N, C-alpha and C positions, 0 to 999 in steps of 0.2 A: 816513732817507728816501732813496730811490733817485734817480738823476739824472732819470729820466722823471717822477717825482712833482714834482720842483722845476720842471721845464719846464712841466708841466701847470698848476701853480698860477700860474706867471708868465703863461702865455698866456691863461688864464681871467681873470686880473686885468686884463691889458691890454685884452682885448675888452670887459669890463664897465665899465671906468672910463676910457674916452676914446680909446684908441689905435685903435679901429675907424675913427674919423673923424680920426685924426691929432692929437687934442687932448692933447698931451704935458703941458701945464700942469695939466689936470684930473687926469690919472693921477698926476702927481708929488705933488700936494698932498692930494687927497681920501683916497687909500688910505693914505698915510703917516700922516696925522693920525688916521685911524680906528684904525690899528694902535697908535699911541701911546696913544690912549684905552683900547683894550683891554688893552694892556700894564699901564697904571697900575691899571685896574680888577681884573685878575687878581691883581696883586701885593697889592692891598687885600684881596681875598678870602682869599688865603693868610695874610695877617697877621691876619685876623679869626679864622681857625681857631687860630692860634698864640696869640692874645690870651686864649684861655680859660685858659691856664696861665701866660702872661706878660702881665699887664695893662698893662705899660708900652708894649707894642707897639700899643696902641690909638691913641696919638697919631700914630704913623707910619701907621696904617691911615687915619685921617681925612685926613692929608696926601696920601696917594696917591689917595683918592677925590676930593679937591679938584683934584688934577692931572688926573684923568680928566674931570671936569666942564669944566675949562678947555679941554682938547683938544676935547671935544664942542661947546663954544661956538664954537670956531674952525671946526670942521667944518660946523656949521649956518650960519655966516656965509659960508663959501665956497660952500655949496650955493645961496645966494640968487642966484648968477650965472645969466644967461639960458642958459648952456650946459648947465645941469643940468635934467633932466626933472622933472616934478611929483612922480612917485613917489619919486625919490631925495630931493627936498626934504622930503616928508612923513616919510620914514624918518629923516632927519637930525634933524627936530624931535622925533620920538618917542624917538629915542636920547638926545637931550639931556635930555628930560623924565624918562626912566628913570633916568639917572645922577644927575640933580638930586634926584629922589625918594629914591634910595638914600642920598645924602649927608645930606639933611634927616632921613631916618629914623634914621640913626646919631646925629645930633645931638639926636634926640627932639623935633624941631620938627614935631609931628604934623600940624598944619594945612597947613603949606607942603609937607610930604611927600605928603599926600593930594591936594593940588591938582596936584602934578607927576605923581603916578601916574595920576590921573584923565585928565589931558591925554594921557599916553602911551597909556592904554587906549582913549580915544576915537579917536585917530589909527589905532591898529592895527585897531580894529573897522571903521573906514571902509575901510581898505586890504583887509581880509579880504572885505568885501562887494563890492569893485570887481574882484576877480580870480577865477580859477577855484578850484575846491575844493582842488586840489593845492597851489596857491600860497597859499591861505588858511590851510593847516594851521599854517604857521610863525607867522603873526600870531596865530591863536587860541591857540596854545601860550603865547605871551608874555602874552596877556590873562589866561589861567588862572594864570600864575605870579604876576602882580601883584595879582590880586583879593584874596587873603588879606591882603596888605600894606595895601590900601585899607581893609578892614574893621578891621584892627588899629589903624590910625590913627583911624578913626571911633570905636572903643571908647575910646581914650585921650582923645579930644576930649570924650566924654560920651555917646555913643550906646550904651546898654546892650544894645540888640537885636543889636548887632554881635557880641557875645560868643557868642550861640547860633549865629549863622551861621559864626563861626570854628570852633567846635567841630564843627559838621556838616561843614565843609570838610575839617577834619583827619581826622575819622572816615571819611568817604566815600573819601578817598584812602588810608586806612590809614597815615597819617603824613605829615608835611611835610618838605620839604628846602629847603636854601638859606638865604637871609638871615633868613627869618621863623621857621625851625624851632625854634631854642632859645627865642626870645622867646615863641612861641605855647605851647610845652610848659610853660614857666614860668608863663605867664598862666593856663592851664587848671588847673595844679596849685594856683596861688594862689587861684583862684576856688573850686575845690572845697574847699580848706582852710578858706576863710571859711564855706562852707556847712556843712562838717563840724563847725565849732565849735558849731553849733546842733543837731546830731544827737546824741542821747544814748542812743537805744535802737532796736531793730529787732524786728519781730514776724514769726514764722515758725511755721506750723502750730499757731496758737492759743496760742503761748507768747511772751512778750515778755522780751527779755534786754537788759541795758545794753551799750553799745559804748563802751569807754573808750580804745581804741587808735586813734590818728589815722590810721594807714595803712589800717586796716580801714574806718574811716568814709569816707575818700576813695574807696576801692574801691567800697563799696556805693553811694555817691552817683553814681558814674560808670557803674554797672552797666547801668542802663536805657539810657543814651546809647550804650554800646558794643553792646548787643543790638540796638538800633534801627539802628545803622550796619551791623551784619552783615546784617540783613534787607534793607537798601537797597543793599548792595554791588553794584557794576556788573558785576563779573566774579568768577570763581572764585579767581583769584590774589589779588585784594584781600580777598575773604572769608576765605581761608585766613590771610592776614597779620593780619587783625583777630581771628580766632579765637586765633591764637598769642599776640597781644598781650594779649587778655583772660585767657587761661590763665596767662600770665606774671605779670600783676598779681594774679591770684587766688592763685597759689603764694606770692607775696611776702606777701600778707595772711595766708595760713594759717601761714606761718613765723613771722610776728609773734605770732599767737595761740599757736602752739606754745611759743614762748619764755616766754609768760605762764603756760602750763600747767605748766611744770616746778616753779616754786615753789608752785603751787596744787595739786600732786598730793595732799599730805596732807590739805589742806582738802577736796578733792573726795571723798576716801575717807571722811572724816568725814561729809560731806554725804550720801553714799550710805547710810550707816547710819541717819542721823536722818530722811531723807526717803523711806525705803522704796524705794530704788533710783533716785530722781530725780537725774539728773546735774546738775552745777553749771552756772552760767550761762556760764562761759568754755568749758566742754566742749561745751555746746549750741551756742555760737557757732562753735566749731571744726567741729562737725557740719554746721552751716548752710553754712559756706564750702566744706567738702568736698563737700557736695551740689551747690553751684554749679559747682565744678570738674568733678565727674564728669558732671553734666548737660550742661555745655558741651562736654566731650570727646565725649559721645554725639552731640550735634548736629553737631559737626565731622565725626565719622566717618560720620554719616548723609549729610551733604552730599557727602563724598567718594564714598560709595556711589552716590548719585544721578548724579554725574558719570561714574562707571565704568559704570553701567547705560546711560547715553546712548552712551558710547563702544562698548559691546558691540553696540549696534544699528547702529553705523557701522564695523564691523570692516573691511569692504572698502576704505573710504577710508583707514583707518589703514594697511592693508597696502600701499596704493599709495604712501603717504608714506614708506614704509620704516621705520615705527616699530613697536615691539613691540605687538601687539594685546593688549588687556586680556582676561583669562580669568576664568571664574567663580570660580576659586581666589582671585583677588585680592579679590573681594567677600566670599567666605567668611571670609577673614582679618579683614576690617573688622568683620563681624558677630560674630566671636569676641571681638574687643576690646570691642565694645558690650555683649555678654552678661557679660563679666567686670566691666565698670563697673557693671552692674545688680546683680551679686552684691555688690559692695562697698557699694552704696547700701543694701542690706537689712541690712548689718552696722553702720551708723552708730550710735554711742552715743546713747541717748535716744530712738531710734525703733523699738527692738525690739518694743515693746508697742503701737505705733501700727498698728492693724489696717487702717485705710483706706490708710495709706502702703504697708504690705506688700502689700495687695491691688492697689493701683495699679502697684507695681513688678512684681508677678507677671503682670499683664496685658501690661505693656510687654515683659516677658521672652518671653511667648508670641508676641507680634507679631514680634519680632526672630528668635526661633527659627524661625518659619514662613518668613521670608525667607531665613534661612541654609539651611534645609532645601531650599528651592526652588533655590538656586544650587548646592547639592551635587547635586541631581537633574540640573541642567543639565550639570554636569561629567561625570556618568555618561552622559548622552545623547551627548556628544561622542565617547566611546569605544565607543558602541553597546552599552552594558550596559542593555538595555531593561527587564529585570525589576527590577533595583535602582532604576532611575529611577522606574518606576511605583510601587513601594512608597514611595519618598520623596515622590512627589506626593500619595499618599494621606495621608501624615503631615502634609504641609503643610495639606491641607484639614482635618485633625483639629485642628491648632493654631488655624487661622483660625476654625473654628466655636466652639471654646472661648472665643476672644476675644469673638466676637459674643454668645454666650450669657452671658458673665460681665461684660460691660461695664456695663450697668445705669447706676448713678449715677456711674460713672467715665468717661462718654463725653467730657466736657469735657477731661479730662486726656489723652485719646487722640487729640484733634483734630490735634495736631502730628505724630503718628506716621503712617507709611505706611498707606494704606487697604487693609485686609484683604479687603474685598469685591472690589476691583480685582484683588487677588492670586488670589482664588478663581476669578474669571472667566478669568484668564490660565492658571491651572493646568488648568482643565477643557479649554481649547483645546489646551494642550500635551499632555494625556493622549491626545486623539484623534489628534494628529499622531504621537505616540510609538507608538501601537498600529498605525497605518498603516505607519510606517517599519519596525516590527518584523516585520509580515507580509511586506512587500516584501523585507526582508533575508533572511527564512527561505526564501522562494520563489525566490531568485535563484540559478540553478545555476552561473552564471559567476563568482560571487564566490569568490575564493580568498584565502588568507592573504597578506598583503603580504610580499614578500621581506624587507623591512626589519624585520618582526616575527618572523621565524623564528629561534628560539633553542633549538637542540637540544643544545647543549653539546659538539658534536663538534669536534675540532680540524680545521684546514684540510686536513691530509693525508688525512682520511677523507671529505671531501666535495668532491673535485675535480670530480665529475660534476654537482653541484648548485649552481645560481646562488643566491647569498645576499648581500644587502647587510649586511656586518658591519663596523660602525665600529671594532670592537676591533682590526682588522687594522692600523690606523695608530696604535694607542695603544701604551703601554709594557707592557701586559698582553696582548699578542697570543698566541693559542693556535694554534700550528702543529702540534705533535705531542704525544703523551703522554710526559711526562718526569717521573720515570724510567719506563722502559717496564715494563709489567706482566709477571708470570711466565707462561711458556708451557710446556706438557708436552713433554718430549723422551724418546727411548728410553733405558732404563737399560743398564748393562754386563751382558752375558749371564752366566748361572751354568751351569757344566758339572757334570754328575753321571755318574760311571763305573758304569753299570748292569751291565757284563760281569764286574766284579770278583767279584760274588757267585756266579758260575757257573764260575769257573776253579779247577781242582785243581792245586796246586803239588806238585813232587816231594818225597819225604821227605828230611830233612837231619840226622836224628838221629845217624847214624854219623859224619858229618863233625864234628859238634859235639863228640862224645865224644872222638874222636881228637885233636882240637885241644886239648881241655882236658887229656888225659893227657900228650901230648907237651910240653905247656907246663910241667907240674909236674915231670916227670922231668928235663927239661932244666935246670930251675932248680936241682934238687938236685945233679945231676951237675956243674953249673957251680960249685957251692960247694966240692965236694970234689975238683975237678980232674979228674974222669973225663970221657972223651970217648967218644962213641958211634961 
């Protein structure tokens, strides 16, 4: 911490706790005792985390909580002075009640803990109503923190309705944190385990199969609650967290069934022979859980697609915020994943001959193909490829009409899907806009190719006279000149032909040749015999 930060803390503390009016006694005692209480409480919370692996630290945890309560009692006593305003007195009482409730909670003294938490909640609610909305935020946050603790105490006292409220609190928030987190998770697991003991079978698509694996029972019992929580999620972040939690639990359940499938492999093959292709119960249960996983993944991707569609309508605001604007390509990728999940659904063992199921998946595939095709067309519109976009819009209408004509008895299963009639209306409007834009684009004489889009492949040395925004000039693959240079024609070395030689008559040399030959032989003979000429 910098020196300025320390000074700021000191000055704010002095102004808020008495030194504005020269009350050094209030400043000396109130803030010091409050910090002592916070120090003891924070140490207790640290020990609580460590006690999960070292149970002996729990005794030290309780000791530090008692120390924090003792400091809070002293703080409350000092605040009874006439020098302390009413607001500070109420906050001291609420703080004391909060720490007392936490201590009683750890001792599992549920009634005393609930009374202390209720007192704390009442004070903070009154304070929240007495001040502005900005000041009330802090008080309301503390009320929300302790509400699950109160319901947990009520459940342990005997209020069975509190359990449902606790589960709803946990699911709406996507999980709990703090003092209650581990206890609440354990309680929910324990409650579902008790219910799972009475669950022996599950029915899906007209076939009933036994459920003998505890982890699968617990997952199936909590499935409805998890789906309801997703539907009631307050924001997209919470919804995404709940989706991921549900998928994680589903994967764990599928893994448990897969482990049972390994020793059951031979028995399943024997069952296929005897039952004319009917899969075993454990395999059918595996298909059911896989169906839940894939269906949940489709719903999650569809939820993400809806969020992206909203963002596409607000691109200008996103640009102002400096964030990357969503593109149609992002939606196309999501619909590709959805279509892949639908393909996997049609291949589930035990459902290959279920014509109604295959028909239902086929209609869903057409719906998502229509939306995928629509956003592909949108991406072509962005780059002014009018003909391609128009063809794709026509294909969207083709898919949508096939869905409407083939829905029939499957309309109930299509209720949760995007409305194709709404898509048809939107496509018809987009077609008219596209045709108008294409006509204006064709008749605009001033429209020229953007310099940034000119790519003729020429190096820089050959286009000095032409302006072109070429990002490659600052890259490692810059094109300055052709290298190695190409071959060029050059003049060859001249060839000389002596045309006059054919027309020249040389003098006769026969006499000289004969004389030379005679003199040569006679001289040779004379030389042998010693004659001289």
